[in-house]
LUMTOR-723560 format. One record per residue (C-alpha): residue in one letter; y, z, x. Coordinates in steps of 0.02 Angstrom, whole numbers, padded with zeros to 5 digits, always signed. Each point is the difference from the previous one (the first is absolute). Example, Ala and Ser with C-alpha at 12.3 -4.5 7.8 and 13.67 -1.06 7.14 Angstrom:
A-00225+00390+00615 S+00172-00033+00069 
//
This chain:
M-13135-04290+00467 N+00041-00177-00044 T-00146-00052-00108 E+00060-00177-00005 S-00023-00025+00186 A-00156+00107+00018 E-00096-00051-00154 G+00068-00173-00038 P+00134-00051-00125 G+00043+00131-00131 L+00017-00022-00186 L+00183-00051+00004 H-00031-00124+00140 R-00143-00078-00096 S+00095-00005-00164 G+00151-00083+00081 R-00111-00129+00084 W-00091-00033-00165 C+00165-00026-00093 A+00055-00123+00134 R-00163-00098-00007 H-00009+00000-00192 A+00185-00020-00029 W-00007-00107-00156 R-00113+00125-00089 V+00123+00141+00035 V+00148-00105-00057 A-00094-00049-00158 L-00036+00182-00041 W+00184+00046+00017 V+00055-00148-00106 L-00130+00049-00131 A+00066+00179-00001 L+00178-00063-00016 V-00036-00117-00145 G-00119+00119-00088 L+00116+00149+00006 G+00148-00108-00049 L-00088-00063-00156 A-00063+00175-00043 N+00175+00071+00019 H+00072-00136-00111 T-00130+00040-00134 W-00020+00189+00009 G+00143+00058+00112 G+00117+00139-00054 T+00184+00041+00021 F+00093+00123+00109 A+00109+00139-00071 D+00068+00168+00058 S-00096+00132-00095 F-00058+00171+00055 S-00049+00168-00071 L+00018+00173+00074 P-00138+00106-00077 G+00024+00187+00006 T+00189-00009+00019 S+00132+00062-00121 T+00060-00178-00027 Q-00170-00066-00050 T-00042+00151-00108 G+00164-00017-00094 A-00031-00186-00030 D-00177+00035-00060 L+00062+00133-00122 L+00130-00119-00070 A-00131-00134-00027 A-00118+00123-00085 H+00123+00086-00117 T+00132-00131-00043 T-00003-00173-00073 G+00079-00148+00086 S+00001+00083+00171 G-00152-00083+00075 G-00006-00156+00105 T+00144-00052+00114 A+00181+00012-00055 S+00134-00125+00049 A+00180-00012-00058 I+00089-00154-00063 V+00186+00032+00028 I+00127-00072-00122 A+00187-00004+00037 S+00150-00059-00099 D+00154-00065+00089 E+00107+00024-00154 G-00028+00131-00134 A-00150+00114-00025 V-00184-00041-00005 T-00004+00067-00177 D+00103-00150-00053 H-00153-00107+00038 R-00128+00101-00096 A-00077-00147-00091 A-00037-00092+00163 V-00070+00160+00078 D-00114+00032-00149 T-00064-00179+00006 A-00036+00012+00187 I-00090+00168-00020 A-00110-00069-00138 T-00046-00154+00102 L-00035+00103+00156 G-00116+00112-00100 R-00108-00150-00047 L-00027-00056+00180 P-00174+00024+00072 D-00024+00153+00113 V+00148+00091-00082 L-00042+00174-00066 S+00170+00051-00067 V+00184-00043+00005 A+00129+00140-00016 D+00151-00032-00112 P+00153+00051+00104 F+00097+00043-00158 S-00124+00138-00043 T-00043+00056+00178 P+00109+00140+00071 G+00091-00051+00159 A-00048-00185-00014 I+00180-00057-00029 S+00138+00036+00126 A+00148+00111-00042 D+00115-00149-00015 G-00126-00089-00111 R-00001-00158+00104 T-00170+00019+00084 A-00171+00036-00076 Q-00177+00017+00065 V-00148-00065-00100 T-00157+00084+00067 V-00155-00108-00015 R-00174+00072+00033 F-00136-00118+00060 D-00187+00031+00006 G+00003-00042+00187 N+00123-00020+00141 P+00108-00150-00050 A+00030-00041+00184 S-00183-00055+00008 F+00010-00116-00152 D-00003-00187+00018 P+00178-00066+00027 S-00017-00104-00158 Y+00010+00164-00097 L+00187-00001+00032 T+00017-00152-00113 G-00045+00106-00150 V+00119+00138+00053 D+00142-00125+00026 T-00032-00072-00172 A+00002+00173-00078 V+00169+00047+00074 E+00080-00170-00030 P+00091+00063-00158 L+00087+00129+00111 R+00060-00130+00125 A+00051-00114-00143 D+00107+00145-00064 D+00093+00005+00169 L-00093+00154+00065 T-00056+00017+00181 V-00186+00033+00014 E-00088+00056+00159 Y-00177+00060+00031 G-00023+00165+00089 A-00147+00039+00112 P-00147-00025-00011 L+00023-00142-00125 G+00140-00070+00108 Q-00120-00012+00147 L-00095-00133-00095 A+00157-00108+00005 T+00021+00024+00188 P-00010-00162+00098 K-00160-00015+00097 S+00008+00076+00172 A+00027-00124+00141 D-00170+00035+00076 R-00041-00184+00025 A+00167-00030+00085 S-00030+00153+00110 E-00172-00062+00048 A+00069-00172+00039 I+00135+00074+00112 G-00129+00106+00090 L-00111-00152+00029 A+00145-00107+00060 V+00052+00131+00128 A-00182+00019+00052 V-00012-00187+00036 L+00158+00005+00105 V-00053+00155+00098 L-00175-00064+00035 L+00059-00171+00056 I+00129+00073+00118 G-00114+00140+00060 F-00160-00098+00029 G+00045-00185-00007 S-00160-00058-00088 V+00013-00077-00174 A-00183+00035-00043 A+00010+00179+00064 T+00154+00021-00110 G-00079-00068-00158 L-00164+00094+00015 P+00068+00179-00026 L+00111-00062-00141 L-00143-00088-00090 T-00113+00152+00017 A+00136+00117-00063 V+00047-00109-00149 I-00181-00018-00056 G-00029+00187+00019 L+00162+00037-00095 T-00047-00116-00143 V-00171+00081-00016 T+00082+00172+00004 L+00126-00036-00138 A-00131-00082-00111 G-00118+00147+00023 L+00139+00125-00031 G+00052-00089-00160 L-00180+00005-00059 L-00011+00187+00036 A+00165+00027-00093 G-00089-00051-00158 H-00107+00157+00013 F+00105+00123+00103 G+00182+00048-00004 F+00107-00071+00141 A+00187+00020+00021 Q+00121-00146-00002 A+00021+00019+00188 A-00188-00014+00033 P-00014-00190+00023 T+00159-00004+00105 L-00065+00139+00111 A-00169-00086+00016 A+00088-00162+00046 M+00108+00085+00131 M-00149+00083+00081 G-00124-00144-00019 L+00116-00132+00068 G+00067+00107+00142 V-00164+00065+00069 G-00092-00161-00043 I+00109-00101+00118 D-00006+00136+00132 Y-00189+00019+00000 A-00034-00187+00007 L+00132-00018+00136 F-00083+00131+00109 L-00167-00090-00014 A+00072-00173+00031 T+00094+00062+00154 R-00156+00079+00076 Y-00103-00157-00038 R+00126-00112+00087 A+00001+00115+00153 L-00190-00013+00011 L+00007-00190-00020 H+00128-00012+00139 A-00120+00101+00110 G-00136-00131-00027 A-00108+00078-00136 D-00103-00106-00119 P+00090-00011-00171 S-00137+00079-00108 E-00033+00133+00132 A+00188+00031+00012 V+00006+00030-00188 G-00144+00124+00014 R+00086+00095+00141 T+00165-00004-00095 V-00077+00082-00154 A-00095+00124+00109 T+00161+00054+00086 S+00160-00034-00098 G-00099-00012-00163 R-00063+00176+00027 A+00178+00058+00030 V+00051-00086-00163 L-00133+00095-00096 V+00052+00166+00078 A+00184-00037-00036 A-00037-00052-00180 A-00107+00155-00025 T+00144+00107+00061 V+00125-00082-00119 A-00120+00007-00147 M-00040+00181+00039 A+00185+00044+00003 L+00027-00088-00167 G-00155+00084-00071 G+00078+00166+00047 L+00124-00028-00142 C-00139+00043-00121 A+00015+00178+00064 S+00166+00009-00094 G-00098+00025-00160 V+00120-00119-00089 G-00087-00155-00066 F+00159-00104+00011 I+00014+00029+00188 G-00186-00016+00031 A-00003-00169-00089 L+00142-00064+00110 G-00098+00053+00153 V-00154-00088-00066 A+00099-00160-00033 A+00071-00003+00176 G-00170+00047+00073 I-00083-00147-00088 G+00125-00115+00085 V-00042+00073+00171 V-00189-00004-00025 V+00000-00181-00060 A+00113-00050+00145 A-00119+00082+00125 A-00151-00083-00082 A+00084-00170+00010 S+00047+00029+00182 V-00176+00038+00060 T-00086-00136-00103 L+00119-00140-00048 T+00098+00003+00163 P-00157-00020+00108 A-00055-00143-00114 L+00167-00089+00021 L-00005+00031+00187 G-00174-00077+00002 L+00065-00154-00089 L+00145-00018+00122 G-00104+00038+00155 S+00088-00053+00159 R+00125-00104-00101 I+00100+00155-00049 D+00138-00044+00126 R-00005-00188-00021 L+00159-00004-00107 H+00141+00097+00078 I+00189+00003+00014 R-00002+00070+00176 K-00130+00057+00125 P-00116+00115-00100 V-00014+00180+00060 A-00122+00137-00045 E-00006+00166+00090 P+00109+00018+00156 T-00084+00012+00169 G+00055+00069+00167 E+00146+00106+00054 A+00130-00138-00022 D-00002+00021-00189 V+00154+00085-00072 W-00103+00129-00093 H-00096+00048+00157 R+00165+00023+00091 W+00061+00107-00144 A-00154+00110+00012 V+00032+00024+00187 R+00180+00048-00036 V-00053+00130-00129 S-00126+00071+00124 R+00139+00034+00125 R+00107+00105-00119 P-00115+00059-00141 W+00104+00155-00041 L+00158-00104-00023 F-00084-00121-00120 L-00089+00139-00095 V+00159+00101-00028 S+00101-00155-00044 G-00127-00054-00131 L-00009+00173-00078 L+00191+00009-00006 V+00010-00165-00095 L-00128+00059-00128 G+00087+00168-00016 V+00168-00079-00041 L-00077-00115-00131 A-00091+00147-00079 V+00158+00107-00025 P+00029-00053-00183 V-00174+00064-00049 A+00070+00177-00009 S+00103-00048-00154 M-00134-00102-00090 Q+00010+00018-00189 L-00151-00055-00099 G+00015-00058-00179 H-00030-00143-00120 V+00102-00159+00017 D+00036-00049-00180 A+00087-00146-00083 G+00171+00063+00059 A-00038-00067+00175 Q-00050-00173-00059 S+00105-00158-00002 T+00120-00022-00146 T-00086-00165-00036 R-00143+00101-00074 T+00002+00054-00182 D-00069+00174+00038 R+00146+00031+00120 R+00126-00058-00131 A-00083+00112-00129 Y+00013+00144+00124 D+00187-00032+00022 L+00030-00009-00188 V-00087+00168-00025 T+00101+00077+00142 E+00162-00063-00076 G-00041+00053-00177 F-00099+00161+00021 G+00027+00056+00180 P-00108-00024+00155 G-00124+00135-00049 A-00048-00094-00159 N-00098-00120+00110 G-00119+00143+00039 P-00010+00116-00151 L-00112+00152+00016 T-00113+00052-00143 V-00039+00185-00018 V-00163+00031-00094 T-00028+00180-00055 H-00178+00042-00053 L+00008+00142-00126 D-00129+00136-00026 S-00085+00022-00169 S+00119+00136-00063 R+00154-00108+00022 I-00086-00149-00078 A-00022+00103-00159 S+00175+00075-00001 E+00148-00114-00031 S+00123+00139+00043 L-00080+00029+00170 R+00004-00187+00035 T+00183-00010-00047 E+00042+00151+00107 L-00092-00070+00150 A+00078-00172-00023 G+00174+00074+00000 S-00026+00107+00155 L-00083-00144+00092 H+00144-00116-00042 R+00127+00126+00066 E-00097+00027+00162 L-00018-00185+00034 A+00182-00041-00039 A+00060+00136+00119 V-00088-00073+00153 P+00123-00080+00124 G-00025-00187+00011 V-00049-00022-00183 A+00112-00121-00095 S-00072+00027-00174 V-00150+00072-00092 T-00066-00052-00170 P-00054+00139-00119 P-00188+00036+00016 V-00096-00086-00140 P-00175+00056-00056 S-00144-00122+00002 P-00077-00048-00168 D-00137+00131+00021 H+00126+00130+00065 A-00100+00024+00160 L+00141-00060+00110 L+00187+00009+00021 V+00072-00159+00077 T+00173-00017+00074 T+00088-00124+00114 V+00106+00049+00149 I+00124-00125+00071 P+00045+00034+00183 A+00179-00022+00058 T-00056-00108+00146 G-00105-00157+00019 P-00189+00000+00027 Q+00016-00044+00185 E+00121+00143+00041 R-00059+00152+00097 A+00089+00109-00130 T-00116-00068-00135 A-00153+00044+00104 D+00070+00176+00024 L+00030+00014-00188 I-00180-00050-00039 H-00065+00134+00118 T+00118+00130-00075 L-00050-00038-00178 Q-00186+00000+00036 D-00008+00146+00121 E+00136+00116-00063 T+00081-00041-00167 L-00154-00033-00107 P-00102+00149+00064 R+00151+00114-00027 A+00044-00068-00172 L-00179+00012-00063 S-00046+00164+00083 G-00086+00118-00122 T-00012-00130-00139 G-00176-00061+00035 A+00066-00178+00005 T-00016-00117+00149 G+00130-00129+00050 Y-00032-00168+00082 L+00123-00125+00070 T-00045-00183-00022 G+00079-00171-00011 T+00020-00144+00123 A+00120+00091+00117 A-00106+00158+00000 A-00157-00102+00034 A+00083-00090+00145 Q+00054+00166+00076 T-00173+00075-00023 F-00072-00154+00083 T+00120+00023+00146 D-00041+00186+00015 T-00187-00038-00003 L+00012-00130+00137 T+00115+00108+00106 A-00127+00140-00007 K-00143-00119+00043 L+00087-00090+00144 P-00048+00129+00134 L-00182-00014-00056 I+00005-00189+00011 I+00076+00008+00174 A-00131+00125+00058 V-00145-00101-00072 V+00059-00167+00071 V+00046+00068+00172 A-00162+00098+00016 A-00108-00147-00052 A+00091-00120+00117 F-00012+00125+00144 L-00187+00016-00023 L-00023-00189-00010 L+00101-00031+00158 L-00088+00144+00087 T-00167-00079-00042 V+00054-00175+00050 F+00093+00036+00162 R-00093+00157+00057 S+00163+00087+00047 L+00088+00153-00067 L+00170-00047+00072 V-00005-00181-00059 A-00040+00051-00179 L+00125+00143-00003 K+00138-00106+00078 A-00027-00139-00127 A+00014+00121-00146 V+00156+00086+00066 L+00093-00159+00046 N-00038-00075-00169 L+00077+00152-00084 F+00160-00029+00100 S-00002-00184-00049 I-00021+00041-00185 A+00142+00127+00005 A+00115-00133+00073 A-00048-00124-00138 Y+00033+00135-00132 G+00171+00027+00076 V+00049-00182-00018 V-00054-00003-00183 V+00102+00157-00038 A+00154-00070+00088 V-00006-00167-00091 F-00047+00050-00177 Q+00049+00184-00018 W+00154-00002+00110 G+00045-00177-00052 W+00018-00071+00177 G-00023-00184-00039 G-00098+00021-00161 A+00108-00133-00085 L-00068-00128+00125 F-00171+00026-00078 G+00057-00008-00182 V+00019+00188-00030 T+00180+00030-00049 E+00001+00190-00007 K-00072+00147+00093 V-00172+00045-00065 P-00130+00132+00042 V-00153-00052+00096 E-00135-00046-00127 S-00119+00147-00005 Y-00157-00096+00046 V+00079-00104+00140 P-00016+00131+00140 M-00183+00028-00040 M-00037-00187-00008 M+00101-00033+00157 F-00091+00135+00095 A-00171-00067-00040 I+00047-00182+00034 V+00106+00029+00154 F-00125+00118+00078 G-00139-00125-00029 L+00099-00149+00065 S+00058+00097+00152 M-00182+00036+00039 D-00031-00189-00011 Y+00105-00034+00154 E-00060+00160+00082 V-00181-00055-00016 F+00032-00175+00070 L+00103+00065+00146 L-00115+00144+00044 S-00154-00109-00020 R+00059-00113+00142 I+00057+00149+00104 R-00169+00084-00019 E-00093-00162+00036 T+00086-00012+00170 W-00026+00187+00031 L-00186-00020-00025 Q-00001-00144+00125 Y+00107+00076+00137 E+00025+00186-00041 D+00181-00019+00055 N+00119+00073-00131 H+00158-00088+00062 R-00087-00168+00012 A-00075+00026-00173 V+00168+00038-00082 A+00089-00145+00085 T-00139-00124-00039 G-00018+00057-00181 L+00187-00009-00031 A+00017-00170+00083 A-00151-00072-00092 T+00056+00056-00174 A+00190+00006+00007 R+00026-00183-00045 V-00121-00001-00146 I+00057+00171-00064 T+00182-00054+00011 C-00034-00161-00096 A-00107+00094-00127 A+00138+00128-00023 L+00132-00135-00026 I-00110-00081-00131 M-00041+00161-00091 T+00182+00054+00004 S+00055-00165-00077 V-00134+00017-00134 F+00056+00176-00046 L+00188-00034+00007 A-00021-00157-00106 F-00053+00115-00144 L+00177+00068-00004 L+00023-00143-00124 S-00102+00099-00126 T+00087+00061-00157 N-00089+00168+00014 V+00105+00127+00097 A-00154+00098+00054 V-00073-00160+00073 K+00164-00029+00093 M-00015+00174+00075 L-00179-00031+00053 A+00045-00171+00070 L+00142+00067+00107 G-00094+00154+00055 L-00155-00097+00049 G+00098-00137+00087 V+00100+00126+00102 S-00156+00099+00042 V-00087-00155+00070 I+00152-00039+00108 I+00005+00179+00065 D-00186+00003+00029 A-00009-00165+00095 T+00151+00038+00110 V+00040+00183+00027 V-00176+00067-00023 R-00108-00137+00077 L+00116-00054+00142 L+00074+00169+00046 L-00089+00153-00064 V-00183-00051+00012 P+00002-00068+00179 A+00118+00136+00062 S-00106+00141-00070 M-00162-00079+00063 Y+00072-00019+00175 L+00051+00184-00002 F-00171+00060-00062 G-00092-00105+00130 R-00189+00021+00003 A+00014+00141-00127 N+00022-00138-00129 W-00187-00027+00006 W-00059+00180+00001 L-00118+00061-00136 P-00101+00162+00005 R-00183-00041+00028 R-00056+00105-00149 L+00121-00092-00116 D-00055-00166+00075 R-00179+00037-00049 L+00050+00049-00177 L+00104-00154-00038 P-00084-00164-00048 H+00029-00143+00121 L+00109-00136-00074 D+00087-00114+00125 P+00156-00091-00063 E-00050-00148+00109 G-00155-00019+00102 P+00072-00015+00175 A-00008-00180+00050 A-00113-00040+00144 P+00108-00026+00154 G+00036-00183+00019 P+00138-00114+00056 D+00104+00036-00154 A-00013+00187+00021 A+00040-00003+00183 A+00148-00114-00024 A+00068+00101-00144 A-00013+00160+00099 G+00106-00059+00144 P+00054+00118+00136 A+00020+00182-00046 P+00176+00068-00013 E+00061+00119+00132 P-00107+00156-00002 A+00065+00168-00054 S-00078+00169+00001 D-00123+00035-00140 P+00000+00175-00077 A-00188+00007-00023 P-00135+00001+00134 A-00118-00147+00014 E-00142+00089-00085 A+00107+00048-00149 R-00041-00152-00106 G-00104-00010-00156 E-00070-00175+00028 R-00171-00009+00082 R-00056-00177+00030 
//
């Protein structure tokens, strides 16, 4: 039952009308929030850095044991790489000693290892050395001014004609700022162009952009303030900006388009705003809830790093939705009937009648639904082929531009020590009490362990196990023969942890743990891979239930979930082909083949699934609205597609440009997300919305709207849009029905009871 027509205006209608009539109050509140959060962020805001822990894993246990039983192993380690073009590093000992002493006096430095007394710290040819510096925090999160002190400390080395480069994570502090502002500017410029061409009205173009920018600024200020108290990854603000700007423009655009259609039909401006919020505004809230729910599903991973990224992106979506249903109505109220006064061509809103190109397209699909359905599925299937070879891993400094110091440090280490030296593995053996007391038993175990580790295929070298100061541990370093990003290195880590260490320590009472940066990255990948099916199940199930509740249809909800899975698989395939296979990766600043960053598929799934549901909700809302008016499935599909195709196409072009603009980022994982999300929006707005959705709904006929009566009584009633009272705009938009076709369900097989 439509409570709005039977019992007077509903809450959303009244709130939209209030915002329109008290526009300056609403605008003032948003400006106050923007300024207040901006000042708070400037005063108390934090920084963003990649940092995560994996409690309960071998990697984390080994790291904890090292910190508890050894000195100088706490904090975060980072290498400063020294190379000599002529002669050996030992020829520059005085400069090295001076630099080490100065580094040790810097704030936040716990210890500095002397390469001349550290086994394996100088290359075999003597021309490259690694100085390991331990900081009391992640140096990537320090203020960039900290590098001034580091540069001053190593100046004697450079003055002595030595090459000095900073390895990760210290080198990340020297990374040029990501081009987020340039990306946002490109996205906004494309949005202006698309909106002007698509709708013709200058005011209607500026309104969604203004709403989105204000919402985005509030989001980033709030996120920066939260970063002072919670840990957020470096990619968090970029991800929040991508999501906030993209959906912010889309949501405001949907409302502005519906408002203009109501104005053109003769509605009073304030009443038109109320009806807009009650209809399209409700769809915005449902769509935003779906996206936020999908992002919230990332918390089911159990990994704080991933959950925090989901929260950051979710904040962007929630703020964008709030701005759309409050600030947009206020701005519409200020513009009133003047929204189309400035225009570059005749302003258009929603198409009407059968002459519109989208209505004709809907009729064409209705005539050959099987052809369009099979063609769309074939396109998605071809794009998804590369998914079968997806290799997850960690994209390290070796994939970065050579303009970065951490990449140059990576190359120096590879040249001097071999590729595996960029990802050394630390084996921590926890001894039982009898071996702690007996030096002979410790020596015997150390020798057998060294032999076992050195005999494993894929191991380049092994240092002799060294006891900790309290003799509770034996610590040794394993250097793989391959680089950290290679599949062979991942296989070696699994072999050492699952086979070699248990076999070598069997019957000794000792327990072995594999730790280090490369081992932690692989454990992180393994954890996320194991959790991905759970995330998919949680997100799909939650979205299915939401759509089932909103649209009162089993087939509509099931179809949306299945088609979105196909769309996501296709987007995965493109990411694998570009970055892992190297098909055009150089165009995006990635000069070598790299594995897919381990958290990218999980993030992509949550975001893409949520965004796909955005367009699904807006399209199906208009289809269902016409169905409730006429109970004619073919007319409903044609009218819904024709009414939303223009705005969805423009919204998709804008969101795609926003996402693809973030390919300018210096973070490879962000590049992957940007390409994957951009491609997914293109696929969703073309193949899925224009082919698969209408074709499948034509084939299902009246069965689209079937819901068992018992289930209908159990589900709460939540309409995506209160069906608009029939009026001149509704009748015109509906137009003539397309040619009828047979419906597979009888007339009484529908779940809607009016």
